[in-house]
C-alpha positions as a Python dict, from the first residue, in 0.01 Angstrom:
ca = {
    (1, 'M'): (0, 0, 0),
    (2, 'F'): (327, -202, -65),
    (3, 'Q'): (524, -14, 221),
    (4, 'I'): (231, -91, 475),
    (5, 'I'): (218, -462, 376),
    (6, 'V'): (597, -499, 386),
    (7, 'S'): (600, -324, 737),
    (8, 'G'): (344, -574, 859),
    (9, 'I'): (532, -873, 715),
    (10, 'V'): (871, -744, 858),
    (11, 'A'): (711, -689, 1196),
    (12, 'T'): (592, -1053, 1205),
    (13, 'I'): (939, -1184, 1098),
    (14, 'V'): (1115, -984, 1352),
    (15, 'S'): (875, -1075, 1630),
    (16, 'V'): (920, -1453, 1532),
    (17, 'A'): (1298, -1431, 1524),
    (18, 'A'): (1333, -1234, 1854),
    (19, 'I'): (1092, -1426, 2080),
    (20, 'P'): (1293, -1752, 2095),
    (21, 'V'): (1605, -1547, 2210),
    (22, 'I'): (1385, -1389, 2480),
    (23, 'I'): (1242, -1718, 2591),
    (24, 'K'): (1594, -1850, 2632),
    (25, 'I'): (1711, -1551, 2829),
    (26, 'S'): (1394, -1546, 3045),
    (27, 'R'): (1465, -1927, 3139),
    (28, 'L'): (1832, -1853, 3220),
    (29, 'K'): (1749, -1574, 3435),
    (30, 'N'): (1423, -1708, 3571),
    (31, 'L'): (1227, -1419, 3461),
    (32, 'M'): (903, -1620, 3439),
    (33, 'A'): (552, -1594, 3591),
    (34, 'D'): (446, -1838, 3849),
    (35, 'P'): (94, -1987, 3808),
    (36, 'G'): (-147, -1819, 4050),
    (37, 'E'): (-483, -1875, 4183),
    (38, 'R'): (-640, -1666, 3885),
    (39, 'S'): (-398, -1820, 3635),
    (40, 'S'): (-525, -2051, 3354),
    (41, 'H'): (-188, -2204, 3330),
    (42, 'I'): (6, -2462, 3549),
    (43, 'K'): (367, -2409, 3434),
    (44, 'K'): (611, -2114, 3495),
    (45, 'T'): (617, -1904, 3164),
    (46, 'P'): (833, -1626, 3048),
    (47, 'T'): (630, -1283, 3056),
    (48, 'L'): (877, -1061, 2846),
    (49, 'G'): (690, -1114, 2504),
    (50, 'G'): (616, -747, 2490),
    (51, 'V'): (983, -658, 2446),
    (52, 'A'): (952, -834, 2107),
    (53, 'I'): (622, -657, 2022),
    (54, 'F'): (783, -328, 2116),
    (55, 'A'): (1101, -385, 1901),
    (56, 'S'): (921, -543, 1591),
    (57, 'T'): (658, -259, 1588),
    (58, 'L'): (920, 23, 1577),
    (59, 'I'): (1184, -147, 1351),
    (60, 'S'): (907, -219, 1090),
    (61, 'Y'): (756, 127, 1124),
    (62, 'F'): (1079, 319, 1071),
    (63, 'L'): (1178, 133, 760),
    (64, 'W'): (1014, 399, 554),
    (65, 'S'): (993, 788, 550),
    (66, 'N'): (621, 872, 590),
    (67, 'P'): (564, 1219, 441),
    (68, 'D'): (235, 1259, 632),
    (69, 'E'): (388, 1163, 971),
    (70, 'E'): (284, 1450, 1221),
    (71, 'E'): (429, 1543, 1547),
    (72, 'F'): (173, 1325, 1754),
    (73, 'V'): (297, 1020, 1595),
    (74, 'H'): (654, 1118, 1734),
    (75, 'L'): (520, 1184, 2080),
    (76, 'S'): (316, 858, 2060),
    (77, 'I'): (647, 663, 1986),
    (78, 'S'): (805, 857, 2294),
    (79, 'A'): (514, 762, 2504),
    (80, 'I'): (539, 387, 2422),
    (81, 'V'): (914, 404, 2486),
    (82, 'I'): (814, 528, 2847),
    (83, 'L'): (555, 258, 2889),
    (84, 'F'): (812, 6, 2757),
    (85, 'F'): (1062, 61, 3040),
    (86, 'L'): (755, 86, 3300),
    (87, 'G'): (635, -263, 3168),
    (88, 'V'): (988, -417, 3181),
    (89, 'K'): (1032, -319, 3521),
    (90, 'D'): (687, -424, 3629),
    (91, 'D'): (733, -766, 3457),
    (92, 'I'): (1048, -825, 3641),
    (93, 'L'): (1025, -657, 3971),
    (94, 'V'): (639, -594, 4012),
    (95, 'L'): (560, -226, 4080),
    (96, 'S'): (279, -83, 4284),
    (97, 'P'): (-34, 20, 4097),
    (98, 'K'): (0, 393, 4205),
    (99, 'K'): (339, 402, 4047),
    (100, 'K'): (225, 245, 3726),
    (101, 'M'): (-80, 481, 3714),
    (102, 'I'): (137, 798, 3753),
    (103, 'V'): (365, 681, 3475),
    (104, 'Q'): (50, 595, 3261),
    (105, 'I'): (-84, 943, 3313),
    (106, 'G'): (236, 1110, 3213),
    (107, 'A'): (280, 913, 2890),
    (108, 'S'): (-86, 980, 2800),
    (109, 'A'): (-67, 1352, 2878),
    (110, 'L'): (239, 1378, 2669),
    (111, 'V'): (21, 1288, 2356),
    (112, 'V'): (-295, 1450, 2468),
    (113, 'V'): (-152, 1800, 2563),
    (114, 'F'): (147, 1830, 2326),
    (115, 'G'): (18, 1619, 2044),
    (116, 'N'): (-333, 1733, 2062),
    (117, 'V'): (-474, 1391, 2035),
    (118, 'R'): (-794, 1433, 2230),
    (119, 'L'): (-1167, 1388, 2215),
    (120, 'E'): (-1296, 1726, 2089),
    (121, 'N'): (-1647, 1625, 1972),
    (122, 'L'): (-1928, 1390, 2080),
    (123, 'F'): (-2087, 1393, 1734),
    (124, 'G'): (-2449, 1502, 1865),
    (125, 'I'): (-2464, 1232, 2142),
    (126, 'F'): (-2721, 1353, 2399),
    (127, 'G'): (-2708, 1672, 2195),
    (128, 'V'): (-2345, 1737, 2274),
    (129, 'E'): (-2124, 1856, 1996),
    (130, 'E'): (-1802, 2038, 2074),
    (131, 'I'): (-1628, 1934, 2421),
    (132, 'P'): (-1439, 2250, 2576),
    (133, 'Y'): (-1056, 2238, 2564),
    (134, 'L'): (-1012, 2230, 2932),
    (135, 'L'): (-1253, 1937, 2977),
    (136, 'S'): (-1129, 1735, 2676),
    (137, 'L'): (-776, 1702, 2827),
    (138, 'P'): (-860, 1520, 3145),
    (139, 'L'): (-1146, 1320, 2975),
    (140, 'T'): (-897, 1204, 2701),
    (141, 'V'): (-633, 1105, 2958),
    (142, 'F'): (-906, 905, 3141),
    (143, 'V'): (-982, 730, 2839),
    (144, 'F'): (-633, 632, 2777),
    (145, 'L'): (-595, 499, 3135),
    (146, 'A'): (-931, 315, 3101),
    (147, 'L'): (-855, 137, 2768),
    (148, 'I'): (-482, 67, 2863),
    (149, 'N'): (-595, -120, 3176),
    (150, 'A'): (-875, -279, 2994),
    (151, 'I'): (-627, -420, 2753),
    (152, 'N'): (-431, -538, 3045),
    (153, 'L'): (-734, -702, 3204),
    (154, 'I'): (-824, -924, 2895),
    (155, 'D'): (-472, -1055, 2907),
    (156, 'G'): (-584, -1355, 3087),
    (157, 'I'): (-566, -1637, 2840),
    (158, 'D'): (-367, -1741, 2545),
    (159, 'G'): (-432, -1528, 2230),
    (160, 'L'): (-712, -1296, 2354),
    (161, 'A'): (-513, -958, 2406),
    (162, 'G'): (-289, -1047, 2114),
    (163, 'G'): (-572, -1150, 1876),
    (164, 'I'): (-793, -839, 1983),
    (165, 'G'): (-499, -615, 1941),
    (166, 'M'): (-411, -747, 1608),
    (167, 'I'): (-774, -743, 1483),
    (168, 'C'): (-850, -392, 1613),
    (169, 'G'): (-515, -261, 1477),
    (170, 'G'): (-599, -408, 1132),
    (171, 'I'): (-953, -249, 1133),
    (172, 'F'): (-818, 109, 1231),
    (173, 'G'): (-511, 53, 988),
    (174, 'L'): (-746, -28, 698),
    (175, 'W'): (-953, 290, 761),
    (176, 'F'): (-642, 513, 787),
    (177, 'Y'): (-516, 364, 457),
    (178, 'L'): (-837, 420, 273),
    (179, 'N'): (-857, 774, 383),
    (180, 'G'): (-481, 868, 322),
    (181, 'Y'): (-338, 867, 668),
    (182, 'Y'): (-46, 645, 563),
    (183, 'A'): (176, 699, 876),
    (184, 'L'): (-97, 594, 1107),
    (185, 'A'): (-177, 290, 871),
    (186, 'C'): (193, 186, 878),
    (187, 'L'): (215, 202, 1249),
    (188, 'A'): (-121, 2, 1286),
    (189, 'A'): (12, -258, 1030),
    (190, 'S'): (346, -282, 1224),
    (191, 'M'): (177, -354, 1548),
    (192, 'A'): (-66, -601, 1398),
    (193, 'G'): (227, -779, 1242),
    (194, 'S'): (421, -800, 1559),
    (195, 'L'): (117, -950, 1740),
    (196, 'L'): (64, -1211, 1475),
    (197, 'G'): (442, -1321, 1525),
    (198, 'F'): (363, -1313, 1915),
    (199, 'L'): (65, -1540, 1875),
    (200, 'R'): (274, -1807, 1713),
    (201, 'F'): (439, -1850, 2059),
    (202, 'N'): (167, -1749, 2275),
    (203, 'Y'): (-21, -2065, 2167),
    (204, 'S'): (293, -2286, 2170),
    (205, 'I'): (314, -2575, 2408),
    (206, 'T'): (701, -2589, 2422),
    (207, 'S'): (800, -2234, 2369),
    (208, 'K'): (509, -2045, 2521),
    (209, 'I'): (528, -1687, 2629),
    (210, 'F'): (322, -1409, 2770),
    (211, 'M'): (311, -1046, 2638),
    (212, 'G'): (325, -937, 3012),
    (213, 'D'): (260, -578, 3113),
    (214, 'T'): (516, -452, 2863),
    (215, 'G'): (298, -590, 2582),
    (216, 'S'): (-40, -487, 2716),
    (217, 'L'): (69, -135, 2799),
    (218, 'I'): (207, -82, 2446),
    (219, 'V'): (-82, -231, 2266),
    (220, 'G'): (-337, -71, 2492),
    (221, 'F'): (-168, 285, 2440),
    (222, 'L'): (-150, 238, 2050),
    (223, 'L'): (-507, 113, 2026),
    (224, 'T'): (-632, 399, 2238),
    (225, 'M'): (-435, 644, 2021),
    (226, 'F'): (-578, 503, 1712),
    (227, 'A'): (-943, 508, 1838),
    (228, 'I'): (-904, 881, 1963),
    (229, 'K'): (-750, 983, 1634),
    (230, 'F'): (-1000, 792, 1440),
    (231, 'V'): (-1272, 1006, 1611),
    (232, 'Q'): (-1078, 1330, 1578),
    (233, 'L'): (-1018, 1278, 1202),
    (234, 'N'): (-1396, 1217, 1154),
    (235, 'I'): (-1512, 1541, 1274),
    (236, 'A'): (-1525, 1679, 932),
    (237, 'Y'): (-1822, 1453, 857),
    (238, 'R'): (-2032, 1735, 774),
    (239, 'F'): (-1798, 1837, 495),
    (240, 'D'): (-1626, 1518, 398),
    (241, 'P'): (-1830, 1231, 220),
    (242, 'N'): (-1565, 981, 339),
    (243, 'A'): (-1613, 1070, 717),
    (244, 'S'): (-1825, 883, 947),
    (245, 'F'): (-2088, 1058, 1155),
    (246, 'S'): (-2100, 751, 1396),
    (247, 'A'): (-1721, 765, 1461),
    (248, 'P'): (-1738, 767, 1846),
    (249, 'I'): (-1976, 456, 1859),
    (250, 'L'): (-1770, 278, 1601),
    (251, 'A'): (-1459, 324, 1790),
    (252, 'I'): (-1623, 171, 2099),
    (253, 'V'): (-1761, -118, 1890),
    (254, 'V'): (-1399, -198, 1748),
    (255, 'L'): (-1288, -215, 2111),
    (256, 'I'): (-1599, -393, 2232),
    (257, 'V'): (-1435, -683, 2410),
    (258, 'P'): (-1205, -488, 2634),
    (259, 'I'): (-1456, -226, 2712),
    (260, 'F'): (-1753, -463, 2772),
    (261, 'D'): (-1538, -699, 2988),
    (262, 'T'): (-1393, -416, 3204),
    (263, 'L'): (-1742, -268, 3269),
    (264, 'R'): (-1888, -606, 3339),
    (265, 'V'): (-1627, -703, 3611),
    (266, 'F'): (-1646, -386, 3754),
    (267, 'I'): (-2029, -393, 3797),
    (268, 'V'): (-2005, -760, 3929),
    (269, 'R'): (-1746, -673, 4178),
    (270, 'L'): (-1925, -379, 4314),
    (271, 'K'): (-2249, -576, 4333),
    (272, 'D'): (-2072, -846, 4530),
    (273, 'K'): (-1942, -549, 4761),
    (274, 'K'): (-1580, -614, 4667),
    (275, 'S'): (-1324, -363, 4547),
    (276, 'P'): (-1334, -329, 4165),
    (277, 'F'): (-965, -336, 4138),
    (278, 'V'): (-911, -679, 4305),
    (279, 'G'): (-863, -956, 4057),
    (280, 'D'): (-1089, -1260, 4029),
    (281, 'R'): (-1216, -1508, 3770),
    (282, 'N'): (-1513, -1307, 3671),
    (283, 'H'): (-1391, -1229, 3325),
    (284, 'L'): (-1579, -1362, 3039),
    (285, 'H'): (-1257, -1544, 2913),
    (286, 'H'): (-1241, -1706, 3252),
    (287, 'I'): (-1588, -1813, 3240),
    (288, 'L'): (-1546, -1964, 2888),
    (289, 'I'): (-1237, -2149, 2995),
    (290, 'D'): (-1437, -2298, 3303),
    (291, 'S'): (-1698, -2397, 3061),
    (292, 'G'): (-1462, -2649, 2899),
    (293, 'L'): (-1338, -2449, 2596),
    (294, 'S'): (-973, -2433, 2520),
    (295, 'H'): (-773, -2106, 2509),
    (296, 'F'): (-803, -2093, 2132),
    (297, 'Q'): (-1175, -2176, 2136),
    (298, 'A'): (-1253, -1900, 2393),
    (299, 'S'): (-1027, -1636, 2212),
    (300, 'S'): (-1184, -1718, 1880),
    (301, 'I'): (-1535, -1656, 2018),
    (302, 'L'): (-1449, -1302, 2132),
    (303, 'W'): (-1235, -1240, 1807),
    (304, 'V'): (-1552, -1335, 1608),
    (305, 'F'): (-1772, -1112, 1837),
    (306, 'T'): (-1562, -812, 1765),
    (307, 'L'): (-1578, -865, 1384),
    (308, 'V'): (-1950, -930, 1377),
    (309, 'S'): (-2019, -632, 1610),
    (310, 'T'): (-1820, -400, 1398),
    (311, 'I'): (-1977, -517, 1057),
    (312, 'A'): (-2328, -514, 1223),
    (313, 'F'): (-2297, -154, 1364),
    (314, 'L'): (-2149, -33, 1016),
    (315, 'A'): (-2470, -154, 871),
    (316, 'I'): (-2733, -66, 1139),
    (317, 'T'): (-2599, 273, 1239),
    (318, 'K'): (-2512, 421, 908),
    (319, 'N'): (-2828, 637, 894),
    (320, 'T'): (-2895, 638, 1256),
    (321, 'E'): (-2847, 923, 1521),
    (322, 'N'): (-2558, 870, 1755),
    (323, 'T'): (-2782, 888, 2052),
    (324, 'I'): (-2993, 593, 1930),
    (325, 'S'): (-2671, 408, 1831),
    (326, 'L'): (-2564, 448, 2193),
    (327, 'Y'): (-2902, 305, 2321),
    (328, 'I'): (-2843, 12, 2088),
    (329, 'L'): (-2504, -43, 2237),
    (330, 'I'): (-2626, -13, 2591),
    (331, 'G'): (-2890, -287, 2504),
    (332, 'L'): (-2607, -508, 2356),
    (333, 'F'): (-2415, -460, 2672),
    (334, 'G'): (-2720, -578, 2869),
    (335, 'I'): (-2742, -902, 2656),
    (336, 'Y'): (-2371, -949, 2706),
    (337, 'M'): (-2422, -923, 3087),
    (338, 'W'): (-2724, -1164, 3080),
    (339, 'C'): (-2545, -1431, 2871),
    (340, 'S'): (-2244, -1401, 3085),
    (341, 'H'): (-2463, -1454, 3396),
    (342, 'L'): (-2629, -1758, 3247),
    (343, 'L'): (-2297, -1912, 3151),
    (344, 'K'): (-2136, -1845, 3506),
    (345, 'R'): (-2447, -1986, 3683),
    (346, 'R'): (-2429, -2310, 3453),
    (347, 'N'): (-2061, -2341, 3550),
    (348, 'Q'): (-2148, -2306, 3920),
    (349, 'L'): (-2421, -2567, 3894),
    (350, 'R'): (-2199, -2809, 3717),
    (351, 'Q'): (-1924, -2753, 3971),
    (352, 'E'): (-2154, -2816, 4258),
    (353, 'Q'): (-2276, -3138, 4085),
    (354, 'A'): (-1915, -3248, 4034),
    (355, 'D'): (-1837, -3173, 4415),
    (356, 'L'): (-2145, -3354, 4522),
    (357, 'A'): (-2061, -3665, 4301),
    (358, 'K'): (-1705, -3650, 4435),
    (359, 'A'): (-1815, -3648, 4804),
    (360, 'K'): (-2041, -3951, 4739),
    (361, 'A'): (-1747, -4128, 4580),
    (362, 'E'): (-1530, -4065, 4876),
    (363, 'E'): (-1787, -4157, 5122),
    (364, 'E'): (-1853, -4497, 4943),
    (365, 'E'): (-1475, -4548, 4943),
    (366, 'E'): (-1461, -4492, 5305),
    (367, 'R'): (-1754, -4727, 5361),
    (368, 'Q'): (-1589, -5016, 5150),
    (369, 'A'): (-1270, -4961, 5345),
    (370, 'L'): (-1437, -5000, 5693),
    (371, 'V'): (-1610, -5324, 5566),
    (372, 'K'): (-1280, -5462, 5451),
    (373, 'E'): (-1125, -5388, 5795),
    (374, 'K'): (-1416, -5530, 5999),
    (375, 'P'): (-1292, -5860, 6145),
    (376, 'M'): (-1490, -6170, 6019),
    (377, 'M'): (-1719, -6350, 6267),
    (378, 'T'): (-1604, -6692, 6347),
    (379, 'I'): (-1863, -6974, 6387),
    (380, 'K'): (-1803, -7241, 6663),
}
């Protein structure tokens, strides 16, 4: 416990110490993001916060010798080094989606194939137990790709991706610690600590920085690895009283915000006959911002949603079949879709009313101007 806590604290300190240097270099070399149509910001902002997240996570993790460290942890670190270079190059030069996808597949396959970090069992969902080896490999790589990019997609406002990553890393890290997987617990604590330090600057007005693709790729990969390993380690639920029968559902619930948000925007885009891969402002965090909330308020709502959902499912699904738990999760997604639709529709009505009021005001100004310009009639 002492080593895990120290790792988290050191990661926070290193992150806080490194980011001002990164901001200064980014400004000197103009390595900053210009605000675009989908951006929720109005100023050019450095995007290399992921460099600090990467460095502080690894430095704090390697402070100790973890006796239970397995080969898949080494392979995971190799994978995030690959993703680090991919992210830095993309943040500076902007790479094509095809190239990024190929590298992500390679980094994920490294851990899945050689580290045996894969989805082996569905725990009775729809009657399916063990997944055949040759099927589990592409399925797990697909899950890595989906969740890595889901984390990237929620990185649209201050604090959201960093906060969700910190909370999810903390939840998985706590479970790993309680069940004796100390290397994984230390790695999770290191990532969570680095994100805590990053949030200090992500919310800053004068020293703001984004995690960029470098940060979102690393955080997304580690969270996916934690989630899959959590499911894999719970396969012994029949024999181990500490294992969870509902592990696959709980892993989804812990990552509920990126998963629900990605599914929703893809469904909305397909419904509107648009490409699901073309960006827009349909994300729930954008809708919350358009409703008048601050970045901190919008992020806090989704942080609380993650914690409440996780606690509720732990209580509700403790003695529930996984198929039933999945139906409950689908029902929750339906409520999520409905609430998002109502909120977006309200925003549209407010915008239409504001546009109408603005048009009337402009019309009145024009009428007043014409009255003033009209020559006064003279009386003889």
